[in-house]
C-alpha positions as a Markdown table, in Angstrom:
| # | Residue | x | y | z |
|---|---|---|---|---|
| 1 | Unk | 12.3 | 25.0 | -52.7 |
| 2 | Unk | 9.5 | 27.3 | -51.7 |
| 3 | Unk | 6.0 | 26.5 | -50.4 |
| 4 | Unk | 3.1 | 28.9 | -50.2 |
| 5 | Unk | -0.7 | 28.6 | -49.8 |
| 6 | Unk | -3.1 | 29.9 | -52.4 |
| 7 | Unk | -6.9 | 29.9 | -52.1 |
| 8 | Unk | -7.2 | 26.7 | -54.1 |
| 9 | Unk | -3.9 | 24.8 | -53.6 |
| 10 | Unk | -0.5 | 24.6 | -52.1 |
| 11 | Unk | 2.0 | 26.1 | -54.5 |
| 12 | Unk | 5.4 | 24.4 | -54.4 |
| 13 | Unk | 8.3 | 25.7 | -56.4 |
| 14 | Unk | 11.2 | 23.4 | -57.1 |
| 15 | Unk | 14.3 | 25.4 | -58.0 |
| 16 | Unk | 16.4 | 22.3 | -58.8 |
| 17 | Unk | 18.6 | 20.0 | -56.8 |
| 18 | Unk | 15.9 | 19.1 | -54.3 |
| 19 | Unk | 16.2 | 15.6 | -52.9 |
| 20 | Unk | 13.4 | 13.0 | -52.1 |
| 21 | Unk | 14.2 | 13.6 | -48.4 |
| 22 | Unk | 13.5 | 17.4 | -48.9 |
| 23 | Unk | 10.0 | 16.4 | -50.2 |
| 24 | Unk | 9.4 | 13.9 | -47.4 |
| 25 | Unk | 10.2 | 16.6 | -44.8 |
| 26 | Unk | 7.5 | 18.9 | -46.1 |
| 27 | Unk | 4.8 | 19.6 | -43.5 |
| 28 | Unk | 1.7 | 19.9 | -45.7 |
| 29 | Unk | -1.8 | 20.8 | -44.3 |
| 30 | Unk | -4.5 | 18.4 | -45.3 |
| 31 | Unk | -7.1 | 18.9 | -47.9 |
| 32 | Unk | -5.3 | 21.1 | -50.4 |
| 33 | Unk | -3.9 | 19.8 | -53.7 |
| 34 | Unk | -0.4 | 20.6 | -54.8 |
| 35 | Unk | 0.6 | 22.8 | -57.7 |
| 36 | Unk | 4.2 | 22.2 | -58.4 |
| 37 | Unk | 6.3 | 24.6 | -60.5 |
| 38 | Unk | 9.5 | 23.0 | -61.7 |
| 39 | Unk | 12.0 | 25.8 | -62.3 |
| 40 | Unk | 15.2 | 23.8 | -62.4 |
| 41 | Unk | 16.5 | 20.3 | -62.9 |
| 42 | Unk | 14.8 | 17.8 | -60.6 |
| 43 | Unk | 15.8 | 14.2 | -60.2 |
| 44 | Unk | 13.3 | 11.4 | -61.1 |
| 45 | Unk | 13.4 | 10.2 | -57.5 |
| 46 | Unk | 12.3 | 13.6 | -56.2 |
| 47 | Unk | 9.3 | 13.5 | -58.6 |
| 48 | Unk | 8.5 | 10.0 | -57.4 |
| 49 | Unk | 8.6 | 11.3 | -53.8 |
| 50 | Unk | 6.0 | 14.0 | -54.8 |
| 51 | Unk | 3.7 | 11.3 | -56.2 |
| 52 | Unk | 4.1 | 9.2 | -53.1 |
| 53 | Unk | 2.5 | 12.1 | -51.0 |
| 54 | Unk | -0.8 | 10.7 | -52.4 |
| 55 | Unk | -2.5 | 14.0 | -53.0 |
| 56 | Unk | -3.8 | 15.6 | -56.2 |
| 57 | Unk | -0.8 | 17.0 | -58.1 |
| 58 | Unk | -0.6 | 19.5 | -60.9 |
| 59 | Unk | 2.6 | 20.5 | -62.6 |
| 60 | Unk | 2.7 | 24.1 | -63.8 |
| 61 | Unk | 5.3 | 25.7 | -66.1 |
| 62 | Unk | 7.8 | 28.0 | -64.6 |
| 63 | Unk | 6.6 | 31.6 | -64.6 |
| 64 | Unk | 7.5 | 33.5 | -67.7 |
| 65 | Unk | 8.4 | 30.4 | -69.7 |
| 66 | Unk | 6.4 | 28.0 | -71.8 |
| 67 | Unk | 7.7 | 24.4 | -71.1 |
| 68 | Unk | 7.4 | 21.9 | -73.9 |
| 69 | Unk | 8.6 | 18.4 | -74.0 |
| 70 | Unk | 7.7 | 15.2 | -72.3 |
| 71 | Unk | 7.0 | 14.3 | -68.7 |
| 72 | Unk | 7.5 | 10.7 | -67.8 |
| 73 | Unk | 5.6 | 9.5 | -64.8 |
| 74 | Unk | 7.6 | 6.4 | -63.7 |
| 75 | Unk | 4.7 | 4.5 | -62.2 |
| 76 | Unk | 0.9 | 4.2 | -62.4 |
| 77 | Unk | -1.6 | 6.6 | -60.9 |
| 78 | Unk | -4.1 | 5.8 | -58.2 |
| 79 | Unk | -7.5 | 7.2 | -57.6 |
| 80 | Unk | -7.3 | 10.9 | -56.6 |
| 81 | Unk | -4.0 | 11.5 | -58.3 |
| 82 | Unk | -3.8 | 14.0 | -61.1 |
| 83 | Unk | -0.9 | 14.9 | -63.4 |
| 84 | Unk | -1.2 | 18.0 | -65.6 |
| 85 | Unk | 1.5 | 19.1 | -67.9 |
| 86 | Unk | 1.7 | 21.5 | -70.9 |
| 87 | Unk | 3.6 | 19.0 | -73.0 |
| 88 | Unk | 3.2 | 15.2 | -73.6 |
| 89 | Unk | 2.7 | 12.9 | -70.6 |
| 90 | Unk | 3.9 | 9.3 | -70.6 |
| 91 | Unk | 2.7 | 7.1 | -67.7 |
| 92 | Unk | 4.6 | 3.9 | -67.1 |
| 93 | Unk | 1.8 | 1.9 | -65.5 |
| 94 | Unk | -1.9 | 1.9 | -65.1 |
| 95 | Unk | -4.1 | 5.0 | -64.8 |
| 96 | Unk | -6.7 | 3.7 | -62.3 |
| 97 | Unk | -10.3 | 4.8 | -62.0 |
| 98 | Unk | -10.5 | 8.2 | -60.3 |
| 99 | Unk | -7.0 | 9.3 | -61.6 |
| 100 | Unk | -6.5 | 11.9 | -64.2 |
| 101 | Unk | -3.9 | 12.8 | -66.9 |
| 102 | Unk | -4.2 | 16.1 | -68.5 |
| 103 | Unk | -1.7 | 17.1 | -71.2 |
| 104 | Unk | -1.3 | 20.0 | -73.6 |
| 105 | Unk | 0.4 | 17.4 | -75.8 |
| 106 | Unk | -0.3 | 13.7 | -76.2 |
| 107 | Unk | -1.1 | 11.1 | -73.5 |
| 108 | Unk | 0.7 | 7.8 | -73.6 |
| 109 | Unk | -0.2 | 5.1 | -71.1 |
| 110 | Unk | 2.1 | 2.1 | -71.0 |
| 111 | Unk | -0.6 | 0.1 | -69.1 |
| 112 | Unk | -4.4 | 0.2 | -68.6 |
| 113 | Unk | -6.1 | 3.5 | -69.0 |
| 114 | Unk | -9.2 | 3.3 | -66.7 |
| 115 | Unk | -9.2 | 6.9 | -65.4 |
| 116 | Unk | -9.6 | 10.2 | -67.3 |
| 117 | Unk | -7.2 | 11.2 | -70.1 |
| 118 | Unk | -7.3 | 14.6 | -71.8 |
| 119 | Unk | -4.8 | 15.2 | -74.6 |
| 120 | Unk | -4.6 | 18.6 | -76.3 |
| 121 | Unk | -5.9 | 20.2 | -73.2 |
| 122 | Unk | -4.8 | 23.6 | -74.4 |
| 123 | Unk | -7.2 | 23.2 | -77.4 |
| 124 | Unk | -5.0 | 21.2 | -79.9 |
| 125 | Unk | -7.3 | 18.8 | -81.7 |
| 126 | Unk | -4.3 | 17.1 | -83.5 |
| 127 | Unk | -3.1 | 15.3 | -80.3 |
| 128 | Unk | -3.8 | 11.7 | -79.4 |
| 129 | Unk | -4.1 | 9.2 | -76.5 |
| 130 | Unk | -2.4 | 5.8 | -76.7 |
| 131 | Unk | -3.0 | 3.0 | -74.2 |
| 132 | Unk | -1.9 | -0.6 | -74.1 |
| 133 | Unk | -5.4 | -1.3 | -72.8 |
| 134 | Unk | -8.2 | 1.3 | -73.1 |
| 135 | Unk | -10.9 | 0.9 | -70.4 |
| 136 | Unk | -11.5 | 4.6 | -69.7 |
| 137 | Unk | -15.1 | 5.7 | -69.3 |
| 138 | Unk | -14.3 | 9.1 | -70.7 |
| 139 | Unk | -11.5 | 10.6 | -72.9 |
| 140 | Unk | -10.9 | 14.1 | -74.3 |
| 141 | Unk | -9.0 | 15.4 | -77.2 |
| 142 | Unk | -8.8 | 19.2 | -77.4 |
| 143 | Unk | -12.4 | 20.4 | -76.9 |
| 144 | Unk | -13.9 | 17.0 | -77.9 |
| 145 | Unk | -15.3 | 14.5 | -75.3 |
| 146 | Unk | -16.3 | 10.9 | -75.7 |
| 147 | Unk | -17.8 | 8.4 | -73.3 |
| 148 | Unk | -17.4 | 4.6 | -73.6 |
| 149 | Unk | -20.5 | 2.6 | -74.5 |
| 150 | Unk | -22.0 | 0.6 | -71.7 |
| 151 | Unk | -21.0 | -2.7 | -73.2 |
| 152 | Unk | -17.5 | -1.7 | -74.1 |
| 153 | Unk | -15.3 | -4.6 | -75.3 |
| 154 | Unk | -12.2 | -5.3 | -73.1 |
| 155 | Unk | -8.9 | -6.8 | -74.1 |
| 156 | Unk | -8.7 | -5.4 | -77.6 |
| 157 | Unk | -5.0 | -4.6 | -77.2 |
| 158 | Unk | -3.3 | -1.3 | -77.8 |
| 159 | Unk | -5.5 | 1.5 | -79.1 |
| 160 | Unk | -5.2 | 5.1 | -80.2 |
| 161 | Unk | -7.8 | 7.8 | -79.6 |
| 162 | Unk | -7.8 | 10.9 | -81.8 |
| 163 | Unk | -10.1 | 13.6 | -83.1 |
| 164 | Unk | -11.3 | 13.2 | -86.7 |
| 165 | Unk | -13.7 | 15.7 | -88.3 |
| 166 | Unk | -14.9 | 17.0 | -84.9 |
| 167 | Unk | -15.5 | 13.6 | -83.2 |
| 168 | Unk | -13.5 | 11.2 | -81.2 |
| 169 | Unk | -12.3 | 8.0 | -83.0 |
| 170 | Unk | -10.8 | 4.9 | -81.3 |
| 171 | Unk | -8.6 | 2.7 | -83.5 |
| 172 | Unk | -6.6 | -0.4 | -82.8 |
| 173 | Unk | -2.9 | 0.3 | -82.8 |
| 174 | Unk | -0.8 | -1.0 | -85.7 |
| 175 | Unk | -3.6 | -2.1 | -88.1 |
| 176 | Unk | -3.0 | 0.8 | -90.5 |
| 177 | Unk | 0.1 | 1.1 | -92.6 |
| 178 | Unk | 2.3 | 4.1 | -91.8 |
| 179 | Unk | 2.0 | 7.0 | -94.3 |
């Protein structure tokens, strides 16, 4: 594990094998977000310890490699927390107002989505956002942005957000037959 300061963030490299205790022992100056490069296998408990630090967090791919796949965040995100990943992000819990999920792939929220979600952040318009309950004021798919209407209905059940012909479309989950 290596930690260095950049002008905009604290850059933390996880080489693999770090423990939650290693993360808790970090002495981090206040005010700077974390950019975490995961270069080796890291246990879920270690990632949970990083989230427990309570500061904005961005996951960056290891230098020289493009990481694809799925990142599972094992709990909800509070205001001020940010998860960014080049693949798909699955959040097991609520994404509260003021929290952000930015994914190069899809965004799947197994809970209420009340914060910002951006799927296809690397420009892919074919990505989607799924939430058990969609209450977000703003969603993004690739370069497209949509804001919720003032009188948005609540409690509609699971919904999918996708881009269709250059605009954002929100559809109830499961009402269309599979192709």
